[in-house]
C-alpha positions in Angstrom: -20.4 -14.0 54.5 -22.9 -11.6 53.1 -25.1 -9.6 55.5 -28.0 -7.3 54.9 -27.2 -3.7 55.4 -29.5 -3.0 58.4 -31.2 -4.7 61.3 -35.0 -4.8 61.3 -36.8 -3.5 64.4 -39.3 -6.3 65.3 -42.0 -3.7 65.7 -41.7 -3.0 61.9 -41.2 -6.7 61.2 -44.4 -7.5 63.0 -46.3 -5.4 60.4 -44.6 -7.2 57.5 -45.3 -10.7 58.7 -48.7 -10.1 60.3 -47.7 -10.8 63.9 -48.7 -8.5 66.7 -46.1 -8.0 69.4 -46.9 -6.7 72.9 -45.2 -3.4 73.8 -44.9 -2.6 77.5 -43.7 0.6 79.2 -40.0 1.5 78.6 -39.3 1.7 82.3 -38.7 -2.1 82.3 -35.0 -3.0 82.8 -33.1 -4.7 80.0 -32.0 -7.4 82.4 -34.3 -9.5 84.5 -33.5 -9.7 88.2 -31.3 -12.6 89.3 -33.0 -16.0 89.6 -34.0 -17.1 93.0 -31.8 -19.4 95.0 -32.9 -23.0 94.7 -32.5 -25.5 97.5 -31.7 -28.6 95.4 -28.7 -30.4 94.0 -29.5 -29.2 90.4 -32.2 -27.2 88.7 -33.2 -25.7 85.3 -35.9 -23.3 84.2 -36.6 -23.4 80.4 -39.0 -21.7 78.1 -40.8 -24.4 76.2 -41.2 -22.5 72.9 -37.8 -21.0 72.5 -35.8 -23.6 74.5 -34.0 -20.7 76.2 -32.6 -21.6 79.7 -33.7 -18.8 82.0 -32.1 -20.2 85.2 -29.8 -23.1 86.0 -27.7 -24.6 88.6 -25.5 -27.8 88.1 -27.6 -28.3 85.0 -25.3 -31.0 83.6 -24.5 -32.8 86.8 -25.4 -36.5 86.4 -27.9 -37.5 89.1 -30.4 -40.3 89.8 -33.6 -39.5 88.0 -35.8 -41.8 90.1 -39.4 -41.9 88.8 -38.6 -39.0 86.4 -37.5 -42.0 84.3 -41.2 -42.5 83.6 -41.2 -39.3 81.5 -39.2 -41.2 79.0 -41.3 -44.4 79.4 -44.3 -42.2 78.7 -42.6 -40.7 75.6 -41.9 -44.2 74.3 -45.5 -45.3 74.9 -46.8 -42.1 73.3 -44.7 -42.7 70.2 -45.9 -46.3 70.0 -49.5 -45.2 70.1 -48.9 -42.4 67.6 -47.4 -44.9 65.2 -50.4 -47.3 65.7 -48.1 -50.0 67.1 -50.4 -50.2 70.2 -53.9 -49.1 70.8 -55.6 -47.8 74.0 -58.1 -50.7 74.1 -55.5 -53.4 73.5 -55.6 -55.9 76.4 -52.3 -56.6 78.2 -51.9 -59.8 80.1 -49.9 -59.0 83.2 -46.8 -61.1 83.8 -45.2 -62.3 87.0 -42.4 -59.7 86.7 -44.9 -57.0 87.1 -46.3 -58.5 90.4 -45.1 -56.6 93.4 -45.6 -59.6 95.7 -43.4 -61.8 93.6 -40.8 -59.2 92.6 -38.7 -58.0 95.5 -37.5 -54.9 93.5 -41.1 -53.5 93.6 -41.9 -54.0 97.3 -42.6 -50.8 99.1 -42.6 -48.7 95.9 -45.4 -46.9 94.1 -47.8 -49.4 92.6 -51.0 -49.7 90.5 -51.6 -53.1 92.3 -51.9 -55.4 89.3 -51.6 -59.2 89.5 -50.3 -61.9 87.2 -52.9 -63.0 84.7 -54.9 -59.7 84.9 -55.9 -58.5 81.5 -55.7 -54.7 81.6 -56.3 -52.2 78.7 -53.3 -50.2 77.6 -55.1 -47.0 78.5 -55.5 -48.1 82.1 -51.9 -49.2 82.5 -50.8 -45.9 80.9 -52.8 -43.9 83.5 -51.3 -46.2 86.2 -47.8 -45.1 85.0 -48.5 -41.4 84.6 -50.9 -40.6 87.4 -50.2 -43.3 90.0 -46.4 -43.7 89.2 -47.0 -47.4 89.2 -43.8 -49.3 88.8 -45.7 -52.5 88.2 -47.7 -50.8 85.4 -44.4 -49.6 83.9 -43.1 -53.2 83.7 -46.4 -54.6 82.3 -46.6 -52.0 79.5 -42.9 -52.2 78.7 -43.2 -56.0 78.2 -46.2 -55.4 75.9 -44.7 -52.6 73.8 -41.2 -54.1 73.4 -41.4 -57.8 74.4 -39.2 -57.3 77.5 -38.0 -54.7 79.9 -34.5 -54.8 78.4 -35.8 -54.1 74.9 -38.0 -51.3 76.2 -34.9 -49.7 78.0 -33.1 -50.0 74.6 -35.9 -47.9 73.0 -35.7 -45.4 75.9 -32.0 -44.9 75.3 -32.3 -44.7 71.5 -34.9 -42.0 71.9 -32.6 -40.3 74.3 -29.9 -40.1 71.7 -32.2 -38.9 69.0 -33.4 -36.1 71.3 -29.8 -35.0 72.1 -29.8 -36.1 75.7 -26.1 -36.1 76.2 -25.9 -37.0 79.9 -28.7 -39.5 80.3 -28.6 -43.3 80.5 -31.6 -45.5 81.5 -31.3 -49.0 83.0 -34.9 -49.5 84.2 -38.4 -48.8 82.9 -39.5 -47.3 86.2 -36.6 -45.5 87.8 -36.0 -47.4 91.0 -32.4 -47.2 92.1 -30.0 -48.8 89.7 -26.2 -48.1 89.7 -25.2 -46.5 86.4 -28.6 -44.9 85.7 -28.5 -41.1 85.5 -29.8 -38.0 83.9 -29.4 -34.2 84.4 -31.7 -31.2 85.0 -31.0 -30.0 81.4 -31.7 -33.4 79.8 -34.9 -33.7 81.8 -36.1 -30.3 80.6 -35.3 -31.3 77.0 -37.1 -34.6 77.4 -40.2 -32.9 78.8 -40.2 -30.4 76.0 -40.2 -33.3 73.5 -43.0 -35.1 75.4 -45.2 -32.0 75.2 -44.3 -31.3 71.6 -44.2 -34.8 70.0 -46.9 -36.7 71.9 -49.5 -34.2 73.1 -52.2 -36.8 73.7 -49.8 -38.7 76.0 -48.8 -35.5 77.8 -52.5 -34.6 78.4 -52.6 -37.5 80.9 -50.2 -35.7 83.2 -52.7 -33.1 84.3 -55.2 -35.7 85.6 -55.4 -35.4 89.3 -56.5 -38.9 90.3 -57.0 -42.4 88.9 -59.0 -45.4 90.3 -58.1 -48.9 89.4 -59.6 -52.0 91.0 -61.4 -49.8 93.4 -58.1 -48.3 94.7 -58.2 -44.5 94.3 -54.8 -42.8 94.1 -54.0 -39.1 93.8 -51.4 -37.6 91.4 -48.3 -36.9 93.4 -47.7 -33.6 91.6 -49.3 -31.3 94.1 -48.7 -28.2 91.9 -51.7 -29.4 89.8 -53.8 -27.9 92.6 -51.9 -24.6 92.7 -54.0 -21.5 92.7 -51.0 -19.3 91.7 -49.9 -21.2 88.6 -51.6 -23.0 85.7 -49.6 -26.3 86.1 -50.6 -29.2 83.8 -47.7 -31.7 84.4 -45.3 -33.4 84.7 -43.8 -35.8 87.2 -42.4 -36.4 90.7 -39.7 -38.8 91.6 -38.1 -40.0 94.9 -35.8 -42.7 96.0 -33.3 -42.8 98.8 -30.5 -42.3 96.4 -32.0 -39.6 94.3 -33.8 -37.4 96.9 -36.9 -35.5 96.0 -37.3 -34.6 92.3 -39.9 -32.7 90.4 -40.4 -31.7 86.7 -43.2 -29.2 86.4 -44.7 -27.3 83.5 -47.1 -24.4 83.6 -48.6 -21.9 81.1 -49.4 -18.2 81.3 -51.3 -17.2 78.1 -49.2 -18.4 75.1 -46.1 -18.8 77.3 -45.1 -22.2 78.7 -42.2 -22.8 81.2 -40.7 -26.1 82.3 -38.9 -26.3 85.7 -36.7 -29.2 86.8 -35.6 -29.6 90.5 -33.4 -32.5 91.3 -32.3 -33.7 94.7 -34.4 -31.4 96.9 -34.0 -32.2 100.6 -37.8 -32.8 101.2 -41.1 -33.3 99.5 -42.2 -29.9 100.5 -39.1 -28.2 99.3 -39.3 -29.6 95.8 -42.7 -28.1 95.3 -41.9 -24.7 96.9 -38.7 -24.4 94.9 -40.4 -25.3 91.6 -43.2 -22.9 92.2 -40.7 -20.2 93.0 -38.8 -20.7 89.7 -41.9 -20.8 87.6 -43.4 -17.7 89.3 -40.1 -15.8 88.7 -39.9 -16.8 85.1 -43.5 -15.7 84.3 -43.0 -12.4 86.2 -39.8 -11.2 84.5 -39.8 -12.8 81.0 -42.0 -13.0 77.9 -41.9 -15.1 74.8 -43.0 -14.1 71.3 -42.8 -15.6 67.9 -42.0 -12.7 65.6 -41.2 -14.9 62.6 -43.6 -17.7 61.7 -42.7 -20.7 59.5 -45.3 -19.8 57.0 -44.3 -16.2 56.5 -41.3 -15.0 54.5 -38.7 -12.9 56.4 -37.0 -11.6 53.3 -37.0 -12.1 49.5 -33.7 -12.7 47.8 -32.4 -12.6 44.3 -31.6 -16.1 42.9 -29.4 -16.8 39.9 -29.8 -19.5 37.2 -33.2 -20.5 38.5 -36.7 -20.9 37.0 -37.7 -17.9 39.1 -35.8 -14.7 39.7 -36.5 -14.3 43.5 -37.1 -16.7 46.3 -38.7 -16.1 49.8 -36.5 -16.9 52.7 -37.6 -17.6 56.3 -37.6 -20.2 59.0 -38.4 -23.9 58.9 -40.1 -23.8 62.3 -41.6 -20.8 64.2 -38.8 -18.6 65.6 -39.7 -18.0 69.2 -37.6 -15.6 71.3 -37.6 -15.2 75.1 -36.5 -11.9 76.5 -36.9 -9.7 79.7 -40.4 -8.2 79.9 -40.7 -4.8 78.3 -37.9 -5.3 75.8 -39.9 -6.6 72.8 -39.9 -3.1 71.2 -36.1 -3.1 71.2 -35.7 -6.5 69.6 -34.2 -6.4 66.1 -33.5 -9.0 63.5 -30.9 -9.2 60.8 -29.7 -12.0 58.5 -26.5 -13.3 56.9 -26.2 -15.5 53.9 -23.6 -18.3 53.9 -22.6 -17.4 50.3 -22.5 -14.1 48.5 -25.2 -15.1 46.1 -28.0 -17.7 45.9 -27.8 -20.0 42.9 -30.3 -22.6 41.7 -31.1 -25.4 42.2 -32.3 -24.8 45.8 -34.3 -27.3 47.8 -37.2 -26.3 50.0 -36.0 -25.8 53.6 -32.3 -25.7 52.4 -30.3 -23.7 54.9 -28.7 -20.7 53.2 -27.9 -18.4 56.1 -28.7 -17.3 59.7 -31.3 -15.0 61.2 -29.9 -13.1 64.2 -32.1 -11.6 66.9 -30.4 -8.7 68.7 -31.1 -6.8 71.9 -29.0 -3.8 72.9 -26.6 -4.7 70.1 -26.0 -8.2 71.3 -27.1 -11.4 69.5 -29.5 -13.3 71.9 -30.9 -15.9 69.6 -30.2 -17.4 66.1 -32.3 -19.4 63.7 -31.3 -21.0 60.4 -32.4 -19.0 57.4 -34.0 -21.4 54.9 -35.4 -21.4 51.4 -39.2 -21.5 51.6 -39.9 -23.0 48.2 -38.0 -25.2 45.7 -36.1 -23.4 43.0 -35.2 -25.5 39.9 -32.6 -24.6 37.3 -33.9 -22.4 34.6 -33.7 -23.2 30.9 -30.5 -22.8 28.9 -31.2 -19.3 27.6 -32.3 -18.0 31.1 -29.1 -19.4 32.7 -26.9 -17.8 30.0 -28.7 -14.5 30.5 -28.2 -14.8 34.3 -24.5 -15.6 33.7 -24.0 -12.4 31.6 -26.0 -10.3 34.1 -24.0 -11.7 37.1 -20.7 -10.8 35.4 -21.9 -7.3 34.6 -23.1 -6.9 38.2 -19.7 -8.1 39.5 -17.9 -5.7 37.2 -20.1 -2.6 37.4 -22.0 -3.0 40.7 -25.7 -3.0 41.5 -26.9 -1.1 38.5 -27.2 -4.4 36.6 -28.5 -6.4 39.6 
């Protein structure tokens, strides 16, 4: 594999790609202090932009998600709205299966309090799911979106596979106890990242603190929304006897966003205190920057047999990196090509190598190096000329390159 001869300090790279990076005093340690102990069966703290896991415990242990299941329900609903398959003002006729009085599964659980025959707008049911954690609303909207609960669960699991959730399987649209239904702290972090990224309008509902339906006012169960220490704007609580107390929370501090997942905490109070502790630690000791943007070239490379002689290479999506605070000035980037030379034709976003981010000589993050514009084959004469020049370069070195 071909590698460029030197790493690029990100301070210099920032000037070349027009990104300003924060430099903090050099007294900061290269390693962040150890993550706090978390009183729960499993937990994860993830940076939203880079996807880096900052802290974890039993992250891949399969546990009962309880009402965190509704994060996936919300994702499916958000995708259906985004695709125009349903609209906020569509009226949904509530079926008997969504009636708590007639469905023993729903008795004693979180409800929106809808009744058979009610005609409720999609937007209201959606708020009932997200803000009130209404299990009855989950059933009503699942029936409307997919025709039945089973079909909706199929959509949930299909999206799970497409998002790479390797240890998640849903059996219900609401999350009430069902043997064989499971997820993990890592998968819940990935799902929440997708919710925020893919359906932002749907995610925006998760910061609303209350919702009143049929003169019944209910408060969002995510008490971190009221935190004066953190800027929390989601996501979801969950509790059943089998699952314990769950919470997925997301907060921002300037451009940085973190997602915390706490599963199986021993009490309602503990799930909030442990989540707040994780988020506070993450913001205190880490920072995230995007030194390479998708619309800026990282390097320009010679291309042979093409209709152009050089091609810009970069990243297909913004390359975010999360590192201990104070280390941004020490971050370096280098690249490797998969082949010794680039030869046309090349497609836009074709992967031709890897960008390595290094800190203290160690690779901490990698992104695919891609072609930023299509390169077609040149005409016959230009290809013949390149063939000759390539041979001369191989024989006599860079003086002909």
